[in-house]
C-alpha positions, 0 to 999 in steps of 0.5 A: 129277757132285757130290762131297760131302766129310765129315771125321772126324779123319783119316778122309774120306768122299766121296759121289759123285753122278751119272756118273763118266766121262772128263769128271768123273773128273779132279775126283774124282782131284784131290779124292782126291789132295788128301786123300791128304796128311792122310787115313788112310783113305777111304770113297767112297759111291756111293749116288747114282752112276749110271754109272762108266766105265773113266776112273772105274775108273782113279781108283779103282785109283790111289786104292786104291793110295794108301790101301793104304799107309795105312788103306785105302779102302772103297767103299760103297752100290754099286748093281747097275749099278755092281756089275756093272761091278766084277764084269765088270772084276774090280775087285770082287776088288781093291777093298774094297766094302761 
């Protein structure tokens, strides 16, 4: 998994490429936790995400809770495979997906 970070003032975008699973989710969690101190809002770009596991979903739920107290978190460019996972798990109703 590769994570690319872009900063625009207090708004951050994390672009995630590859697989977000048990092995890679701690890396995304660490990145989000580091950003939470200074970021007001977060965009997570999944244009190049191939797969997400329950471990990845847990990280997104934690991030959603962190940023709900601030400017919010948005997930963008979700492919059909990942969107299906969000729908089946009910995450589509919890997360802001564009």
